ROZA-167544 format. One record per residue (C-alpha): residue number from 1; x, z, y. Coordinates in Angstrom, 3 decimals. Layout:
BEGIN
<atom><n>NUM</n><c1>X</c1><c3>Z</c3><c2>Y</c2></atom>
...
***
This chain:
BEGIN
<atom><n>1</n><c1>0.000</c1><c3>0.000</c3><c2>0.000</c2></atom>
<atom><n>2</n><c1>1.391</c1><c3>-1.057</c3><c2>3.322</c2></atom>
<atom><n>3</n><c1>1.771</c1><c3>1.453</c3><c2>6.115</c2></atom>
<atom><n>4</n><c1>0.663</c1><c3>-1.067</c3><c2>8.739</c2></atom>
<atom><n>5</n><c1>-2.524</c1><c3>-0.358</c3><c2>10.657</c2></atom>
<atom><n>6</n><c1>-2.699</c1><c3>-3.679</c3><c2>12.517</c2></atom>
<atom><n>7</n><c1>-3.210</c1><c3>-7.045</c3><c2>10.894</c2></atom>
<atom><n>8</n><c1>-1.173</c1><c3>-9.974</c3><c2>12.128</c2></atom>
<atom><n>9</n><c1>-3.208</c1><c3>-13.114</c3><c2>12.675</c2></atom>
<atom><n>10</n><c1>-0.923</c1><c3>-15.886</c3><c2>11.451</c2></atom>
<atom><n>11</n><c1>-2.906</c1><c3>-18.626</c3><c2>13.202</c2></atom>
<atom><n>12</n><c1>-2.414</c1><c3>-17.154</c3><c2>16.693</c2></atom>
<atom><n>13</n><c1>0.313</c1><c3>-18.579</c3><c2>18.946</c2></atom>
<atom><n>14</n><c1>2.838</c1><c3>-15.874</c3><c2>19.786</c2></atom>
<atom><n>15</n><c1>2.093</c1><c3>-16.055</c3><c2>23.526</c2></atom>
<atom><n>16</n><c1>-1.615</c1><c3>-15.423</c3><c2>22.976</c2></atom>
<atom><n>17</n><c1>-0.902</c1><c3>-12.720</c3><c2>20.429</c2></atom>
<atom><n>18</n><c1>1.276</c1><c3>-10.862</c3><c2>22.943</c2></atom>
<atom><n>19</n><c1>-1.442</c1><c3>-10.972</c3><c2>25.600</c2></atom>
<atom><n>20</n><c1>-4.101</c1><c3>-9.780</c3><c2>23.174</c2></atom>
<atom><n>21</n><c1>-2.103</c1><c3>-6.709</c3><c2>22.248</c2></atom>
<atom><n>22</n><c1>-1.041</c1><c3>-6.046</c3><c2>25.841</c2></atom>
<atom><n>23</n><c1>-4.697</c1><c3>-5.882</c3><c2>26.912</c2></atom>
<atom><n>24</n><c1>-5.883</c1><c3>-3.918</c3><c2>23.889</c2></atom>
<atom><n>25</n><c1>-8.956</c1><c3>-1.790</c3><c2>24.625</c2></atom>
<atom><n>26</n><c1>-9.877</c1><c3>-3.360</c3><c2>27.972</c2></atom>
<atom><n>27</n><c1>-13.629</c1><c3>-3.798</c3><c2>28.486</c2></atom>
<atom><n>28</n><c1>-14.580</c1><c3>-1.657</c3><c2>25.486</c2></atom>
<atom><n>29</n><c1>-16.162</c1><c3>1.011</c3><c2>27.666</c2></atom>
<atom><n>30</n><c1>-19.574</c1><c3>0.853</c3><c2>26.004</c2></atom>
<atom><n>31</n><c1>-22.056</c1><c3>3.716</c3><c2>25.857</c2></atom>
<atom><n>32</n><c1>-21.001</c1><c3>5.440</c3><c2>22.624</c2></atom>
<atom><n>33</n><c1>-24.611</c1><c3>6.480</c3><c2>21.947</c2></atom>
<atom><n>34</n><c1>-25.420</c1><c3>2.799</c3><c2>21.391</c2></atom>
<atom><n>35</n><c1>-22.656</c1><c3>2.217</c3><c2>18.859</c2></atom>
<atom><n>36</n><c1>-23.504</c1><c3>2.449</c3><c2>15.175</c2></atom>
<atom><n>37</n><c1>-21.172</c1><c3>4.000</c3><c2>12.651</c2></atom>
<atom><n>38</n><c1>-21.651</c1><c3>1.787</c3><c2>9.589</c2></atom>
<atom><n>39</n><c1>-22.659</c1><c3>3.158</c3><c2>6.233</c2></atom>
<atom><n>40</n><c1>-20.806</c1><c3>2.349</c3><c2>3.027</c2></atom>
<atom><n>41</n><c1>-23.454</c1><c3>1.796</c3><c2>0.357</c2></atom>
<atom><n>42</n><c1>-23.909</c1><c3>0.312</c3><c2>-3.093</c2></atom>
<atom><n>43</n><c1>-25.773</c1><c3>-2.881</c3><c2>-3.925</c2></atom>
<atom><n>44</n><c1>-28.512</c1><c3>-2.151</c3><c2>-6.448</c2></atom>
<atom><n>45</n><c1>-30.600</c1><c3>-4.503</c3><c2>-8.595</c2></atom>
<atom><n>46</n><c1>-33.396</c1><c3>-4.886</c3><c2>-6.026</c2></atom>
<atom><n>47</n><c1>-31.318</c1><c3>-4.531</c3><c2>-2.871</c2></atom>
<atom><n>48</n><c1>-32.270</c1><c3>-6.836</c3><c2>0.025</c2></atom>
<atom><n>49</n><c1>-28.582</c1><c3>-7.791</c3><c2>0.173</c2></atom>
<atom><n>50</n><c1>-29.246</c1><c3>-9.920</c3><c2>-2.936</c2></atom>
<atom><n>51</n><c1>-32.348</c1><c3>-11.710</c3><c2>-1.627</c2></atom>
<atom><n>52</n><c1>-31.527</c1><c3>-14.954</c3><c2>0.209</c2></atom>
<atom><n>53</n><c1>-34.638</c1><c3>-14.841</c3><c2>2.369</c2></atom>
<atom><n>54</n><c1>-33.944</c1><c3>-11.297</c3><c2>3.582</c2></atom>
<atom><n>55</n><c1>-32.107</c1><c3>-10.798</c3><c2>6.909</c2></atom>
<atom><n>56</n><c1>-29.853</c1><c3>-8.282</c3><c2>5.131</c2></atom>
<atom><n>57</n><c1>-28.729</c1><c3>-10.840</c3><c2>2.535</c2></atom>
<atom><n>58</n><c1>-24.979</c1><c3>-10.852</c3><c2>1.886</c2></atom>
<atom><n>59</n><c1>-23.700</c1><c3>-14.075</c3><c2>0.372</c2></atom>
<atom><n>60</n><c1>-21.470</c1><c3>-13.447</c3><c2>-2.630</c2></atom>
<atom><n>61</n><c1>-22.421</c1><c3>-9.788</c3><c2>-3.123</c2></atom>
<atom><n>62</n><c1>-23.406</c1><c3>-8.600</c3><c2>-6.593</c2></atom>
<atom><n>63</n><c1>-24.912</c1><c3>-5.498</c3><c2>-8.136</c2></atom>
<atom><n>64</n><c1>-22.466</c1><c3>-2.616</c3><c2>-8.035</c2></atom>
<atom><n>65</n><c1>-20.566</c1><c3>-3.939</c3><c2>-5.040</c2></atom>
<atom><n>66</n><c1>-20.182</c1><c3>-1.739</c3><c2>-1.961</c2></atom>
<atom><n>67</n><c1>-20.995</c1><c3>-2.987</c3><c2>1.513</c2></atom>
<atom><n>68</n><c1>-20.781</c1><c3>-2.211</c3><c2>5.224</c2></atom>
<atom><n>69</n><c1>-24.333</c1><c3>-1.889</c3><c2>6.608</c2></atom>
<atom><n>70</n><c1>-23.363</c1><c3>-3.167</c3><c2>10.069</c2></atom>
<atom><n>71</n><c1>-20.903</c1><c3>-6.002</c3><c2>9.421</c2></atom>
<atom><n>72</n><c1>-22.135</c1><c3>-7.071</c3><c2>5.990</c2></atom>
<atom><n>73</n><c1>-18.599</c1><c3>-6.984</c3><c2>4.627</c2></atom>
<atom><n>74</n><c1>-18.547</c1><c3>-6.140</c3><c2>0.934</c2></atom>
<atom><n>75</n><c1>-16.042</c1><c3>-5.057</c3><c2>-1.702</c2></atom>
<atom><n>76</n><c1>-15.992</c1><c3>-5.600</c3><c2>-5.449</c2></atom>
<atom><n>77</n><c1>-17.361</c1><c3>-2.469</c3><c2>-7.111</c2></atom>
<atom><n>78</n><c1>-14.888</c1><c3>-2.651</c3><c2>-9.982</c2></atom>
<atom><n>79</n><c1>-11.882</c1><c3>-2.965</c3><c2>-7.685</c2></atom>
<atom><n>80</n><c1>-13.132</c1><c3>-0.339</c3><c2>-5.262</c2></atom>
<atom><n>81</n><c1>-12.075</c1><c3>0.626</c3><c2>-1.769</c2></atom>
<atom><n>82</n><c1>-9.758</c1><c3>3.331</c3><c2>-0.400</c2></atom>
<atom><n>83</n><c1>-11.174</c1><c3>5.890</c3><c2>2.040</c2></atom>
<atom><n>84</n><c1>-9.918</c1><c3>8.881</c3><c2>3.992</c2></atom>
<atom><n>85</n><c1>-12.552</c1><c3>11.634</c3><c2>4.318</c2></atom>
<atom><n>86</n><c1>-12.623</c1><c3>13.160</c3><c2>7.798</c2></atom>
<atom><n>87</n><c1>-15.776</c1><c3>15.234</c3><c2>8.098</c2></atom>
<atom><n>88</n><c1>-18.861</c1><c3>16.137</c3><c2>6.079</c2></atom>
<atom><n>89</n><c1>-22.300</c1><c3>17.403</c3><c2>7.003</c2></atom>
<atom><n>90</n><c1>-25.543</c1><c3>17.781</c3><c2>5.095</c2></atom>
<atom><n>91</n><c1>-28.771</c1><c3>16.241</c3><c2>6.373</c2></atom>
<atom><n>92</n><c1>-32.298</c1><c3>17.157</c3><c2>5.320</c2></atom>
<atom><n>93</n><c1>-34.666</c1><c3>14.211</c3><c2>5.698</c2></atom>
<atom><n>94</n><c1>-38.453</c1><c3>14.172</c3><c2>5.579</c2></atom>
<atom><n>95</n><c1>-40.372</c1><c3>11.189</c3><c2>4.216</c2></atom>
<atom><n>96</n><c1>-43.999</c1><c3>10.325</c3><c2>3.629</c2></atom>
<atom><n>97</n><c1>-44.421</c1><c3>9.707</c3><c2>-0.136</c2></atom>
<atom><n>98</n><c1>-44.526</c1><c3>6.088</c3><c2>-1.245</c2></atom>
<atom><n>99</n><c1>-48.051</c1><c3>6.429</c3><c2>-2.643</c2></atom>
<atom><n>100</n><c1>-49.190</c1><c3>7.620</c3><c2>0.804</c2></atom>
<atom><n>101</n><c1>-47.716</c1><c3>4.668</c3><c2>2.629</c2></atom>
<atom><n>102</n><c1>-44.094</c1><c3>5.790</c3><c2>2.816</c2></atom>
<atom><n>103</n><c1>-41.950</c1><c3>6.043</c3><c2>5.916</c2></atom>
<atom><n>104</n><c1>-39.313</c1><c3>8.210</c3><c2>7.548</c2></atom>
<atom><n>105</n><c1>-40.617</c1><c3>11.229</c3><c2>9.478</c2></atom>
<atom><n>106</n><c1>-37.369</c1><c3>12.706</c3><c2>10.779</c2></atom>
<atom><n>107</n><c1>-34.522</c1><c3>15.127</c3><c2>10.224</c2></atom>
<atom><n>108</n><c1>-35.085</c1><c3>18.810</c3><c2>9.560</c2></atom>
<atom><n>109</n><c1>-32.569</c1><c3>21.315</c3><c2>10.922</c2></atom>
<atom><n>110</n><c1>-30.544</c1><c3>22.949</c3><c2>8.118</c2></atom>
<atom><n>111</n><c1>-31.624</c1><c3>26.427</c3><c2>9.264</c2></atom>
<atom><n>112</n><c1>-35.329</c1><c3>25.558</c3><c2>9.329</c2></atom>
<atom><n>113</n><c1>-37.092</c1><c3>27.968</c3><c2>6.910</c2></atom>
<atom><n>114</n><c1>-39.407</c1><c3>25.175</c3><c2>5.787</c2></atom>
<atom><n>115</n><c1>-36.562</c1><c3>23.839</c3><c2>3.626</c2></atom>
<atom><n>116</n><c1>-36.740</c1><c3>26.963</c3><c2>1.471</c2></atom>
<atom><n>117</n><c1>-40.479</c1><c3>26.413</c3><c2>1.067</c2></atom>
<atom><n>118</n><c1>-40.009</c1><c3>23.044</c3><c2>-0.620</c2></atom>
<atom><n>119</n><c1>-41.121</c1><c3>22.994</c3><c2>-4.251</c2></atom>
<atom><n>120</n><c1>-39.752</c1><c3>20.768</c3><c2>-6.959</c2></atom>
<atom><n>121</n><c1>-42.206</c1><c3>18.494</c3><c2>-8.747</c2></atom>
<atom><n>122</n><c1>-40.557</c1><c3>16.219</c3><c2>-11.272</c2></atom>
<atom><n>123</n><c1>-37.556</c1><c3>14.679</c3><c2>-9.540</c2></atom>
<atom><n>124</n><c1>-38.927</c1><c3>15.292</c3><c2>-6.038</c2></atom>
<atom><n>125</n><c1>-38.775</c1><c3>18.131</c3><c2>-3.518</c2></atom>
<atom><n>126</n><c1>-42.134</c1><c3>18.479</c3><c2>-1.774</c2></atom>
<atom><n>127</n><c1>-42.703</c1><c3>20.235</c3><c2>1.534</c2></atom>
<atom><n>128</n><c1>-45.854</c1><c3>22.314</c3><c2>2.190</c2></atom>
<atom><n>129</n><c1>-47.405</c1><c3>19.323</c3><c2>4.014</c2></atom>
<atom><n>130</n><c1>-46.952</c1><c3>17.099</c3><c2>0.948</c2></atom>
<atom><n>131</n><c1>-44.074</c1><c3>15.078</c3><c2>2.359</c2></atom>
<atom><n>132</n><c1>-40.836</c1><c3>14.665</c3><c2>0.432</c2></atom>
<atom><n>133</n><c1>-37.594</c1><c3>16.392</c3><c2>1.325</c2></atom>
<atom><n>134</n><c1>-34.320</c1><c3>14.582</c3><c2>0.633</c2></atom>
<atom><n>135</n><c1>-30.921</c1><c3>16.225</c3><c2>0.893</c2></atom>
<atom><n>136</n><c1>-28.161</c1><c3>13.829</c3><c2>1.935</c2></atom>
<atom><n>137</n><c1>-24.444</c1><c3>14.585</c3><c2>2.146</c2></atom>
<atom><n>138</n><c1>-22.904</c1><c3>12.555</c3><c2>4.978</c2></atom>
<atom><n>139</n><c1>-19.171</c1><c3>11.934</c3><c2>4.493</c2></atom>
<atom><n>140</n><c1>-17.558</c1><c3>10.498</c3><c2>7.639</c2></atom>
<atom><n>141</n><c1>-14.625</c1><c3>8.419</c3><c2>6.427</c2></atom>
<atom><n>142</n><c1>-12.068</c1><c3>5.822</c3><c2>7.339</c2></atom>
<atom><n>143</n><c1>-12.140</c1><c3>2.764</c3><c2>5.096</c2></atom>
<atom><n>144</n><c1>-8.777</c1><c3>1.121</c3><c2>4.497</c2></atom>
<atom><n>145</n><c1>-9.159</c1><c3>-2.615</c3><c2>3.995</c2></atom>
<atom><n>146</n><c1>-5.715</c1><c3>-4.224</c3><c2>3.835</c2></atom>
<atom><n>147</n><c1>-4.659</c1><c3>-0.979</c3><c2>5.558</c2></atom>
<atom><n>148</n><c1>-6.848</c1><c3>-1.765</c3><c2>8.574</c2></atom>
<atom><n>149</n><c1>-8.869</c1><c3>1.391</c3><c2>9.378</c2></atom>
<atom><n>150</n><c1>-12.635</c1><c3>1.065</c3><c2>9.756</c2></atom>
<atom><n>151</n><c1>-15.002</c1><c3>3.951</c3><c2>10.463</c2></atom>
<atom><n>152</n><c1>-17.906</c1><c3>4.473</c3><c2>8.068</c2></atom>
<atom><n>153</n><c1>-20.264</c1><c3>7.038</c3><c2>6.603</c2></atom>
<atom><n>154</n><c1>-20.543</c1><c3>7.433</c3><c2>2.871</c2></atom>
<atom><n>155</n><c1>-23.968</c1><c3>9.039</c3><c2>2.423</c2></atom>
<atom><n>156</n><c1>-24.842</c1><c3>10.523</c3><c2>-0.938</c2></atom>
<atom><n>157</n><c1>-28.323</c1><c3>11.572</c3><c2>-1.954</c2></atom>
<atom><n>158</n><c1>-30.427</c1><c3>12.246</c3><c2>-5.056</c2></atom>
<atom><n>159</n><c1>-28.324</c1><c3>11.217</c3><c2>-8.099</c2></atom>
<atom><n>160</n><c1>-25.285</c1><c3>10.684</c3><c2>-5.878</c2></atom>
<atom><n>161</n><c1>-25.206</c1><c3>14.359</c3><c2>-4.850</c2></atom>
<atom><n>162</n><c1>-23.466</c1><c3>15.283</c3><c2>-8.091</c2></atom>
<atom><n>163</n><c1>-20.636</c1><c3>12.940</c3><c2>-7.090</c2></atom>
<atom><n>164</n><c1>-20.517</c1><c3>14.535</c3><c2>-3.643</c2></atom>
<atom><n>165</n><c1>-20.253</c1><c3>17.999</c3><c2>-5.174</c2></atom>
<atom><n>166</n><c1>-17.396</c1><c3>16.921</c3><c2>-7.447</c2></atom>
<atom><n>167</n><c1>-15.581</c1><c3>15.295</c3><c2>-4.551</c2></atom>
<atom><n>168</n><c1>-15.903</c1><c3>18.330</c3><c2>-2.278</c2></atom>
<atom><n>169</n><c1>-14.777</c1><c3>20.583</c3><c2>-5.119</c2></atom>
<atom><n>170</n><c1>-11.655</c1><c3>18.520</c3><c2>-5.792</c2></atom>
<atom><n>171</n><c1>-10.790</c1><c3>18.412</c3><c2>-2.087</c2></atom>
<atom><n>172</n><c1>-11.198</c1><c3>22.188</c3><c2>-1.751</c2></atom>
<atom><n>173</n><c1>-9.204</c1><c3>22.965</c3><c2>-4.915</c2></atom>
<atom><n>174</n><c1>-6.260</c1><c3>20.707</c3><c2>-4.094</c2></atom>
<atom><n>175</n><c1>-3.230</c1><c3>22.841</c3><c2>-3.238</c2></atom>
<atom><n>176</n><c1>0.373</c1><c3>21.964</c3><c2>-2.440</c2></atom>
<atom><n>177</n><c1>3.462</c1><c3>23.959</c3><c2>-1.547</c2></atom>
<atom><n>178</n><c1>4.639</c1><c3>23.875</c3><c2>2.055</c2></atom>
<atom><n>179</n><c1>8.273</c1><c3>24.086</c3><c2>3.186</c2></atom>
<atom><n>180</n><c1>8.185</c1><c3>27.855</c3><c2>2.712</c2></atom>
<atom><n>181</n><c1>6.967</c1><c3>27.531</c3><c2>-0.845</c2></atom>
<atom><n>182</n><c1>3.504</c1><c3>28.793</c3><c2>0.017</c2></atom>
<atom><n>183</n><c1>0.436</c1><c3>27.227</c3><c2>-1.548</c2></atom>
<atom><n>184</n><c1>-1.836</c1><c3>25.675</c3><c2>1.065</c2></atom>
<atom><n>185</n><c1>-4.931</c1><c3>23.474</c3><c2>1.022</c2></atom>
<atom><n>186</n><c1>-4.187</c1><c3>20.244</c3><c2>2.957</c2></atom>
<atom><n>187</n><c1>-6.581</c1><c3>19.079</c3><c2>5.660</c2></atom>
<atom><n>188</n><c1>-9.449</c1><c3>16.968</c3><c2>4.405</c2></atom>
<atom><n>189</n><c1>-8.032</c1><c3>13.890</c3><c2>6.185</c2></atom>
<atom><n>190</n><c1>-4.608</c1><c3>14.269</c3><c2>4.570</c2></atom>
<atom><n>191</n><c1>-5.636</c1><c3>12.503</c3><c2>1.381</c2></atom>
<atom><n>192</n><c1>-6.754</c1><c3>9.030</c3><c2>0.378</c2></atom>
<atom><n>193</n><c1>-9.337</c1><c3>8.421</c3><c2>-2.346</c2></atom>
<atom><n>194</n><c1>-10.424</c1><c3>5.260</c3><c2>-4.131</c2></atom>
<atom><n>195</n><c1>-14.155</c1><c3>4.800</c3><c2>-4.661</c2></atom>
<atom><n>196</n><c1>-15.602</c1><c3>2.430</c3><c2>-7.235</c2></atom>
<atom><n>197</n><c1>-19.046</c1><c3>1.942</c3><c2>-8.730</c2></atom>
<atom><n>198</n><c1>-20.210</c1><c3>2.829</c3><c2>-12.222</c2></atom>
<atom><n>199</n><c1>-23.443</c1><c3>1.956</c3><c2>-13.997</c2></atom>
<atom><n>200</n><c1>-25.693</c1><c3>4.865</c3><c2>-14.949</c2></atom>
<atom><n>201</n><c1>-29.250</c1><c3>5.310</c3><c2>-16.179</c2></atom>
<atom><n>202</n><c1>-31.975</c1><c3>7.930</c3><c2>-16.285</c2></atom>
<atom><n>203</n><c1>-35.736</c1><c3>8.046</c3><c2>-16.798</c2></atom>
<atom><n>204</n><c1>-36.169</c1><c3>5.994</c3><c2>-13.605</c2></atom>
<atom><n>205</n><c1>-34.027</c1><c3>3.099</c3><c2>-14.827</c2></atom>
<atom><n>206</n><c1>-30.491</c1><c3>1.753</c3><c2>-14.560</c2></atom>
<atom><n>207</n><c1>-28.542</c1><c3>1.903</c3><c2>-11.325</c2></atom>
<atom><n>208</n><c1>-25.038</c1><c3>2.069</c3><c2>-9.869</c2></atom>
<atom><n>209</n><c1>-23.437</c1><c3>5.289</c3><c2>-8.733</c2></atom>
<atom><n>210</n><c1>-20.105</c1><c3>6.270</c3><c2>-7.199</c2></atom>
<atom><n>211</n><c1>-16.955</c1><c3>7.233</c3><c2>-9.049</c2></atom>
<atom><n>212</n><c1>-13.678</c1><c3>8.212</c3><c2>-7.425</c2></atom>
<atom><n>213</n><c1>-10.051</c1><c3>9.180</c3><c2>-7.931</c2></atom>
<atom><n>214</n><c1>-7.369</c1><c3>10.551</c3><c2>-5.653</c2></atom>
<atom><n>215</n><c1>-4.802</c1><c3>8.015</c3><c2>-4.453</c2></atom>
<atom><n>216</n><c1>-2.416</c1><c3>10.422</c3><c2>-2.723</c2></atom>
<atom><n>217</n><c1>-1.436</c1><c3>11.654</c3><c2>0.712</c2></atom>
<atom><n>218</n><c1>-1.739</c1><c3>9.527</c3><c2>3.838</c2></atom>
<atom><n>219</n><c1>1.706</c1><c3>8.022</c3><c2>4.379</c2></atom>
<atom><n>220</n><c1>1.379</c1><c3>6.671</c3><c2>7.914</c2></atom>
<atom><n>221</n><c1>1.427</c1><c3>9.135</c3><c2>10.837</c2></atom>
<atom><n>222</n><c1>-0.619</c1><c3>6.925</c3><c2>13.161</c2></atom>
<atom><n>223</n><c1>-3.286</c1><c3>6.593</c3><c2>10.475</c2></atom>
<atom><n>224</n><c1>-3.254</c1><c3>10.362</c3><c2>9.996</c2></atom>
<atom><n>225</n><c1>-3.750</c1><c3>10.864</c3><c2>13.738</c2></atom>
<atom><n>226</n><c1>-6.557</c1><c3>8.285</c3><c2>13.742</c2></atom>
<atom><n>227</n><c1>-8.335</c1><c3>10.251</c3><c2>11.020</c2></atom>
<atom><n>228</n><c1>-7.885</c1><c3>13.526</c3><c2>12.890</c2></atom>
<atom><n>229</n><c1>-9.204</c1><c3>11.914</c3><c2>16.082</c2></atom>
<atom><n>230</n><c1>-12.272</c1><c3>10.607</c3><c2>14.269</c2></atom>
<atom><n>231</n><c1>-12.982</c1><c3>14.059</c3><c2>12.858</c2></atom>
<atom><n>232</n><c1>-12.770</c1><c3>15.521</c3><c2>16.362</c2></atom>
<atom><n>233</n><c1>-15.154</c1><c3>12.920</c3><c2>17.747</c2></atom>
<atom><n>234</n><c1>-17.738</c1><c3>13.705</c3><c2>15.093</c2></atom>
<atom><n>235</n><c1>-17.441</c1><c3>17.459</c3><c2>15.646</c2></atom>
<atom><n>236</n><c1>-17.941</c1><c3>16.971</c3><c2>19.400</c2></atom>
<atom><n>237</n><c1>-21.014</c1><c3>14.832</c3><c2>18.800</c2></atom>
<atom><n>238</n><c1>-19.347</c1><c3>11.746</c3><c2>20.258</c2></atom>
<atom><n>239</n><c1>-19.544</c1><c3>9.868</c3><c2>16.962</c2></atom>
<atom><n>240</n><c1>-22.640</c1><c3>10.226</c3><c2>14.837</c2></atom>
<atom><n>241</n><c1>-25.133</c1><c3>8.355</c3><c2>12.749</c2></atom>
<atom><n>242</n><c1>-28.514</c1><c3>7.633</c3><c2>14.267</c2></atom>
<atom><n>243</n><c1>-31.497</c1><c3>9.108</c3><c2>12.445</c2></atom>
<atom><n>244</n><c1>-33.034</c1><c3>5.663</c3><c2>11.916</c2></atom>
<atom><n>245</n><c1>-29.809</c1><c3>4.447</c3><c2>10.313</c2></atom>
<atom><n>246</n><c1>-29.676</c1><c3>7.450</c3><c2>8.003</c2></atom>
<atom><n>247</n><c1>-33.264</c1><c3>6.770</c3><c2>7.015</c2></atom>
<atom><n>248</n><c1>-32.586</c1><c3>3.147</c3><c2>6.118</c2></atom>
<atom><n>249</n><c1>-32.453</c1><c3>3.603</c3><c2>2.383</c2></atom>
<atom><n>250</n><c1>-33.648</c1><c3>0.103</c3><c2>1.652</c2></atom>
<atom><n>251</n><c1>-30.833</c1><c3>-0.791</c3><c2>-0.703</c2></atom>
<atom><n>252</n><c1>-32.671</c1><c3>-0.232</c3><c2>-3.973</c2></atom>
<atom><n>253</n><c1>-36.032</c1><c3>0.189</c3><c2>-5.605</c2></atom>
<atom><n>254</n><c1>-34.529</c1><c3>2.554</c3><c2>-8.142</c2></atom>
<atom><n>255</n><c1>-36.250</c1><c3>5.790</c3><c2>-7.181</c2></atom>
<atom><n>256</n><c1>-33.441</c1><c3>7.945</c3><c2>-8.496</c2></atom>
<atom><n>257</n><c1>-30.829</c1><c3>6.578</c3><c2>-6.133</c2></atom>
<atom><n>258</n><c1>-31.233</c1><c3>4.907</c3><c2>-2.767</c2></atom>
<atom><n>259</n><c1>-34.886</c1><c3>4.159</c3><c2>-2.173</c2></atom>
<atom><n>260</n><c1>-37.091</c1><c3>7.005</c3><c2>-3.368</c2></atom>
<atom><n>261</n><c1>-39.806</c1><c3>6.124</c3><c2>-0.851</c2></atom>
***
């Protein structure tokens, strides 16, 4: 893996290339509240990304591939993609049940006592008003594509929560010795992980889920600082996912995974 964080465009004349890099960042003073942090999601059997007549169609994508919800870029699910986790938060989302018309209602604050009042019926968590409660772990990450960093959110819900729990456990249990020989837990953005897709099945059908393995420590200091900066932006509320983007689960009709509503 290269340490480079900028990609050289071979078809650019050197004079133009110099000017482009000299003026880097100029004019990108947009309102950050209008910018979307993409999601990294899996293509399922009935995903709109596979339907040619759907605006979300991604040419060349197949079941089990992972894709960027904003750019439409996709990666082979068997080859996987490397990410650096920077921050994680848990969202509680309220939906109208599918048989009642479906639809996203909104987020529920984690400290709202109504969450504790939800009752499990089958594979669903139902609120007192009859709506469904979905827990979603939001992992703010940096995707490394040819070592070019891209911001994204890897959101895990329903059957994917077990993967999220394993990932958080491995991150928390990882210890290394510092220069003084003391065991310490490295920062969450110190490590790189490769995510791939794996086929699973349950009583709802067959679907693709995440699988992961640790790649190793981040080797490039500028990339490390980029990850730390991204974490800070999320913690300050400068970088966040919009509620309507979180609610866009239209990547599957498999109830157990991405589209329970």
